[in-house]
C-alpha positions as CSV (number, residue, x, y, z in Angstrom):
1,M,5.6,-3.6,41.4
2,P,3.0,-5.0,38.7
3,S,0.0,-5.6,41.0
4,L,0.5,-1.6,42.2
5,A,1.2,-0.5,39.0
6,R,-2.3,-2.2,37.3
7,K,-4.3,-0.9,40.4
8,N,-2.6,2.6,39.8
9,L,-4.2,2.3,36.4
10,F,-7.7,1.0,37.0
11,H,-8.3,3.0,40.2
12,D,-9.3,6.2,38.0
13,K,-11.7,4.5,35.5
14,T,-12.0,8.2,33.7
15,R,-8.5,8.5,34.3
16,L,-7.7,5.7,32.6
17,A,-10.6,6.0,30.1
18,V,-9.5,9.3,28.9
19,T,-5.6,8.3,28.9
20,L,-6.2,5.0,26.3
21,T,-8.2,7.3,24.1
22,G,-5.5,8.8,23.4
23,V,-3.5,6.5,22.9
24,I,-6.0,4.7,20.7
25,F,-6.7,7.9,18.7
26,A,-3.0,8.4,17.7
27,L,-2.2,4.5,16.4
28,V,-5.8,4.8,14.6
29,L,-3.9,7.4,12.5
30,I,-0.7,5.9,12.9
31,L,-2.6,2.7,11.4
32,V,-4.9,5.2,8.7
33,Q,-2.2,7.6,7.4
34,F,0.5,4.5,6.9
35,G,-1.9,2.3,5.6
36,L,-3.1,5.2,2.8
37,F,1.1,5.3,2.1
38,L,1.1,1.9,1.9
39,G,-1.8,1.4,-0.5
40,F,-0.8,4.1,-2.7
41,L,2.6,1.6,-3.0
42,D,0.7,-0.5,-3.9
43,T,-1.5,0.8,-6.8
44,T,1.4,2.5,-8.2
45,A,2.7,-0.7,-9.2
46,N,0.0,-3.4,-9.1
47,I,-0.2,-4.4,-12.4
48,V,4.0,-4.7,-12.5
49,A,3.7,-7.0,-9.1
50,H,0.9,-9.3,-11.0
51,S,2.6,-9.5,-13.8
52,R,4.5,-12.8,-12.9
53,A,7.1,-12.2,-15.7
54,D,10.5,-12.1,-14.0
55,L,12.0,-9.3,-16.4
56,W,10.9,-6.4,-18.4
57,V,12.3,-5.7,-22.3
58,T,11.4,-1.4,-22.5
59,A,12.4,1.8,-25.1
60,P,15.2,3.1,-22.9
61,G,14.9,5.4,-20.3
62,V,11.1,4.5,-19.7
63,P,10.0,6.2,-16.0
64,H,7.4,3.1,-15.1
65,V,4.6,1.0,-16.3
66,N,2.6,3.9,-17.1
67,G,4.9,5.2,-20.1
68,G,6.0,2.8,-22.1
69,S,7.5,3.7,-25.6
70,P,6.7,2.1,-29.0
71,I,9.9,-1.1,-29.5
72,P,9.3,-3.7,-32.0
73,E,7.7,-7.1,-31.3
74,R,10.6,-9.1,-33.2
75,R,13.0,-8.3,-30.0
76,R,10.6,-11.2,-29.3
77,W,12.0,-13.9,-31.6
78,Q,16.0,-12.1,-30.3
79,A,14.9,-12.9,-26.4
80,L,13.4,-16.3,-27.6
81,A,16.4,-17.4,-28.5
82,D,18.8,-17.5,-25.1
83,P,18.8,-21.1,-24.2
84,S,17.6,-19.4,-20.5
85,V,14.2,-18.3,-21.3
86,D,11.3,-20.2,-21.0
87,K,8.0,-17.5,-22.0
88,V,8.4,-14.0,-24.2
89,A,5.2,-11.7,-23.9
90,A,4.7,-8.8,-26.1
91,Y,2.9,-6.4,-23.4
92,A,1.2,-3.0,-24.0
93,V,-0.5,-0.3,-21.6
94,S,-1.9,3.0,-22.9
95,F,-4.1,5.7,-22.0
96,A,-7.2,6.0,-24.0
97,N,-11.1,7.3,-23.9
98,W,-14.0,5.5,-22.2
99,K,-16.9,6.8,-23.9
100,L,-20.3,6.3,-21.7
101,P,-23.8,6.3,-22.1
102,S,-24.0,9.4,-21.7
103,G,-21.7,10.8,-24.1
104,A,-19.0,12.1,-22.0
105,V,-15.6,10.7,-21.9
106,E,-13.3,9.1,-19.0
107,S,-10.1,8.1,-19.2
108,V,-9.1,4.5,-19.5
109,Q,-5.8,2.8,-18.9
110,V,-6.1,-0.2,-21.6
111,V,-3.6,-3.2,-21.2
112,G,-3.2,-5.7,-23.5
113,F,-1.3,-9.3,-23.1
114,D,-0.6,-12.2,-25.1
115,L,-4.0,-14.8,-23.4
116,E,-1.5,-17.2,-24.0
117,T,1.3,-17.2,-21.2
118,G,-1.5,-14.5,-19.2
119,L,1.9,-12.8,-18.8
120,G,0.9,-9.5,-17.4
121,G,-3.1,-10.8,-17.2
122,P,-5.7,-9.4,-14.8
123,W,-6.2,-11.2,-11.2
124,N,-9.3,-11.6,-8.9
125,L,-11.6,-12.4,-11.4
126,T,-15.1,-12.2,-10.0
127,A,-16.7,-12.5,-13.5
128,G,-15.7,-14.3,-16.8
129,S,-12.4,-15.4,-17.6
130,I,-9.9,-14.7,-19.7
131,D,-11.2,-16.8,-22.9
132,D,-13.4,-14.5,-23.1
133,L,-11.0,-12.3,-24.5
134,R,-10.4,-13.6,-27.5
135,G,-13.7,-12.7,-29.5
136,Q,-13.2,-9.6,-30.6
137,D,-13.4,-6.1,-29.3
138,T,-13.4,-6.9,-26.1
139,V,-12.2,-6.3,-22.3
140,I,-12.8,-7.1,-18.5
141,L,-13.3,-4.3,-16.0
142,D,-12.7,-3.8,-12.4
143,E,-16.0,-3.9,-10.8
144,L,-14.8,-0.6,-8.4
145,F,-14.8,1.3,-11.8
146,L,-18.5,0.0,-13.0
147,D,-20.1,3.2,-12.0
148,K,-17.8,6.0,-12.4
149,L,-17.8,4.4,-16.9
150,G,-21.3,3.8,-16.5
151,V,-21.3,0.4,-17.0
152,K,-24.1,-1.6,-15.3
153,G,-22.4,-5.3,-15.8
154,I,-21.0,-8.1,-18.0
155,G,-22.4,-8.0,-21.4
156,Q,-22.8,-4.4,-21.5
157,V,-20.9,-2.2,-24.4
158,A,-19.2,0.6,-25.1
159,E,-16.8,3.0,-26.8
160,I,-12.6,3.3,-26.4
161,N,-11.5,6.0,-28.6
162,G,-14.3,5.3,-30.9
163,R,-14.0,1.5,-31.1
164,R,-16.8,-0.5,-29.5
165,A,-15.3,-2.7,-26.6
166,R,-17.9,-5.2,-24.3
167,V,-17.9,-6.2,-21.0
168,V,-16.9,-10.3,-20.6
169,G,-15.2,-10.1,-17.2
170,L,-14.6,-8.7,-14.0
171,T,-12.5,-8.1,-10.7
172,R,-12.6,-7.2,-7.8
173,G,-9.7,-4.7,-6.3
174,I,-6.8,-3.6,-8.8
175,R,-6.8,0.2,-8.5
176,S,-5.3,2.6,-10.5
177,F,-3.0,5.7,-8.9
178,T,-3.5,7.5,-12.0
179,T,-7.8,7.5,-11.4
180,A,-7.9,6.0,-15.2
181,P,-9.6,2.9,-13.9
182,Y,-8.1,-0.4,-16.5
183,A,-9.6,-2.0,-18.9
184,F,-7.5,-5.7,-20.1
185,T,-8.0,-7.1,-23.5
186,S,-5.9,-9.0,-26.0
187,L,-3.0,-7.5,-27.9
188,K,-4.3,-7.5,-30.5
189,N,-7.9,-5.8,-29.6
190,A,-6.0,-3.5,-27.7
191,R,-3.6,-2.4,-30.6
192,N,-6.9,-1.5,-32.1
193,Y,-8.0,0.5,-29.2
194,I,-4.5,2.5,-28.9
195,G,-3.4,2.9,-32.1
196,L,-0.6,0.4,-31.8
197,E,1.3,-1.0,-34.6
198,E,0.8,-4.6,-35.6
199,E,5.2,-5.1,-35.4
200,Q,5.5,-2.7,-32.1
201,T,5.1,-3.5,-28.2
202,H,5.0,-1.2,-25.4
203,F,6.9,-3.5,-23.5
204,L,8.1,-7.1,-23.8
205,L,7.1,-9.5,-20.1
206,V,10.0,-12.6,-20.0
207,K,9.8,-16.0,-17.9
208,A,12.6,-17.5,-17.2
209,K,12.7,-20.7,-16.9
210,P,13.4,-22.6,-13.4
211,G,16.4,-22.0,-11.8
212,I,17.3,-19.8,-13.7
213,V,19.6,-16.5,-11.9
214,H,17.2,-13.3,-13.4
215,G,20.5,-10.7,-12.4
216,H,22.7,-13.1,-15.4
217,L,19.7,-13.5,-17.9
218,K,19.5,-9.7,-17.8
219,S,22.7,-9.4,-18.5
220,D,22.7,-11.8,-21.4
221,L,19.4,-10.1,-22.9
222,A,20.8,-6.8,-22.8
223,S,23.8,-8.1,-25.2
224,R,21.3,-9.7,-27.3
225,L,18.9,-7.2,-28.0
226,P,20.5,-4.1,-28.8
227,H,18.5,0.1,-28.4
228,T,16.3,-1.3,-25.4
229,E,16.9,-1.5,-22.0
230,I,16.3,-4.7,-19.6
231,T,15.0,-4.3,-16.0
232,T,13.9,-7.2,-13.4
233,N,10.5,-7.1,-12.0
234,P,10.8,-5.5,-8.2
235,E,13.2,-3.0,-10.3
236,M,10.2,-2.0,-12.5
237,R,8.1,-2.0,-9.2
238,W,10.2,0.4,-7.8
239,R,10.7,2.4,-10.3
240,T,6.9,3.2,-11.2
241,Q,6.4,3.7,-6.9
242,Y,9.6,6.0,-7.2
243,Y,7.9,7.5,-10.2
244,W,5.0,8.7,-8.6
245,L,5.8,8.5,-5.4
246,F,8.9,11.0,-5.9
247,R,8.2,13.1,-8.9
248,T,4.7,14.0,-8.2
249,G,2.6,16.2,-6.0
250,A,0.6,13.5,-5.2
251,G,3.3,11.0,-3.8
252,I,5.1,13.3,-1.0
253,T,1.5,14.3,0.0
254,T,0.8,11.1,1.0
255,L,4.6,10.3,2.3
256,M,4.5,13.6,4.7
257,G,1.2,12.4,5.5
258,S,2.1,9.7,6.6
259,V,5.0,11.0,8.3
260,L,3.4,14.7,10.5
261,G,0.6,10.9,11.5
262,L,3.2,9.6,13.1
263,L,4.5,13.3,14.9
264,V,1.2,14.1,15.7
265,G,0.3,10.6,17.2
266,I,3.6,11.0,19.5
267,V,2.7,14.4,20.8
268,V,-0.8,13.3,21.3
269,V,0.5,9.7,23.7
270,A,3.5,12.0,25.1
271,Q,1.0,14.5,26.4
272,T,-1.6,11.7,27.7
273,I,1.1,9.4,29.5
274,Y,2.6,12.9,31.0
275,A,-1.0,13.9,32.2
276,T,-0.9,10.5,33.8
277,T,1.7,10.2,35.6
278,M,1.8,13.5,37.2
279,D,-2.1,13.0,37.8
280,H,-0.6,10.3,40.4
281,I,2.2,12.5,41.7
282,R,0.8,12.1,45.4
283,E,1.1,8.6,45.4
284,F,4.7,8.6,43.6
285,G,5.2,11.0,46.9
286,T,3.7,8.5,49.3
287,L,5.7,5.0,47.8
288,K,8.8,7.5,48.4
289,A,8.0,8.7,51.6
290,M,7.5,5.2,52.8
291,G,10.7,4.2,51.4
292,A,10.3,2.8,48.3
293,G,14.0,3.6,45.7
294,N,13.9,5.3,42.1
295,G,13.6,2.0,40.7
296,Y,10.7,0.6,42.6
297,V,8.9,3.9,40.9
298,Y,10.5,3.6,37.4
299,R,8.9,0.0,37.3
300,V,5.9,1.1,37.9
301,I,5.9,3.7,35.8
302,L,7.0,1.8,33.0
303,K,4.7,-0.6,33.4
304,Q,1.4,1.3,33.6
305,A,3.0,2.8,30.5
306,V,3.2,-0.3,28.9
307,L,0.3,-1.8,29.9
308,S,-1.9,1.6,28.3
309,A,0.2,0.8,24.9
310,V,-1.0,-2.4,25.0
311,I,-4.4,-1.8,26.0
312,G,-4.7,0.9,23.6
313,Y,-2.9,-1.3,21.1
314,A,-5.6,-4.1,20.9
315,F,-8.7,-1.6,20.5
316,A,-6.9,0.4,18.1
317,I,-5.8,-2.3,15.9
318,V,-9.0,-3.2,15.5
319,I,-10.2,-0.3,14.4
320,G,-7.8,-0.2,12.2
321,W,-8.5,-3.5,10.4
322,Y,-12.8,-1.9,10.5
323,V,-11.4,1.1,9.0
324,A,-9.4,-0.7,5.9
325,R,-12.2,-3.3,5.5
326,A,-14.1,-0.6,4.3
327,S,-11.5,1.7,2.6
328,D,-12.1,-2.2,0.0
329,A,-14.9,-0.3,-1.3
330,G,-13.7,3.3,-3.2
331,S,-10.6,3.9,-4.5
332,A,-8.4,4.8,-2.1
333,A,-7.6,1.8,-0.3
334,I,-6.1,1.5,3.4
335,S,-3.1,-1.4,3.3
336,L,-2.7,-3.3,6.4
337,P,0.1,-5.9,6.0
338,P,1.1,-8.1,9.5
339,E,4.3,-6.5,9.3
340,M,2.9,-3.1,9.9
341,A,0.4,-4.7,12.6
342,V,3.3,-6.1,14.2
343,A,5.2,-2.7,14.1
344,T,2.5,-0.9,15.2
345,L,2.7,-3.0,18.7
346,F,6.2,-2.0,19.1
347,V,5.7,1.8,17.6
348,A,2.6,2.1,20.4
349,I,4.8,0.4,23.2
350,L,8.0,3.2,22.9
351,M,5.9,6.1,22.3
352,C,4.7,4.7,25.6
353,V,7.3,4.4,27.5
354,V,9.5,7.0,26.0
355,A,6.4,9.8,27.0
356,S,6.8,7.9,30.6
357,M,10.7,8.9,30.5
358,I,9.5,12.7,30.8
359,S,7.2,12.2,34.0
360,I,9.5,9.5,35.8
361,R,12.2,12.8,36.7
362,K,9.2,15.1,38.1
363,A,8.5,11.5,40.0
364,T,11.4,10.6,41.6
365,T,12.3,13.9,42.5
366,I,9.3,14.7,44.3
367,D,9.2,15.6,48.5
368,P,8.1,12.9,50.2
369,A,7.1,15.7,52.8
370,M,4.8,17.5,50.3
371,V,2.3,13.7,50.9
372,F,1.7,15.1,54.9
373,R,1.4,18.6,53.6
374,G,-2.4,20.5,53.4
């Protein structure tokens, strides 16, 4: 039976090519659409995911990391008084104007962090170091946005909100969903750029001591820090993702694109597998005429469907990988984690098997006498 299924599938090379093209197209579409969706989720809250903080202290009702409100920095000392707390760092995130060499203005997001703890700082550094931010009016940018900001490299000087900003470091792959690039700097410099008062901050990033349960520490800090809200790092990440996903048009569009990509993929595969089975209907009639039972025909058709899924997936995952790597140079990243690659294989097999089930009834109810008709 396996030999028959393979021979039946590979006998007509043209039909096989058409079948695989349909499966590959559907799977690549699914990979790209869901890859864009996962990339969107990652980009919206990447500075939260890489903050290395365990808890966030914010003003009440802050909807996401890009919408912080000032709180007194003295809350930091109150948090440090808790014996379960290891570190607490002030953190500021705010939009600002970046002046291009042409005189035009682009938006950036100034991210001010504590250089001593490093909590909330940049990652994937390709040039310069965190220590370089100890100089006055210094920033670290991402390579992806140098052209957008009119920067040619390390050492170039620009202006943020009318104040001098010298580029001292570069990162790779730190995107911003809002299209306003992140400009990492020291907390002191950030206050000067965005006009934040000396005794204020937007967030406090808390690092717990080893072995401390974050949920318990969250409750303890809530009682110590009045007029604030305490969230765990995963909660802040999800809060930010939820806001951009469900409360903005871009998020809904990305989500709908992923769902439509899956539906289109299912339709394409269903039509392709059904047409392939119908093209071999006379062969199945021959099997029935030779005495083959419906169970045998089922196994042949399902085996062909699984083979088509696996072969199509092998090509699609390679194409998807190259597309994802090519997106690294753009502002919209396509994420292709191993979990998604494995899930897509199961989706491919499921789609092909379900599609083949539609045509099985036609194949098993065929009149064997048709084989002998002209």
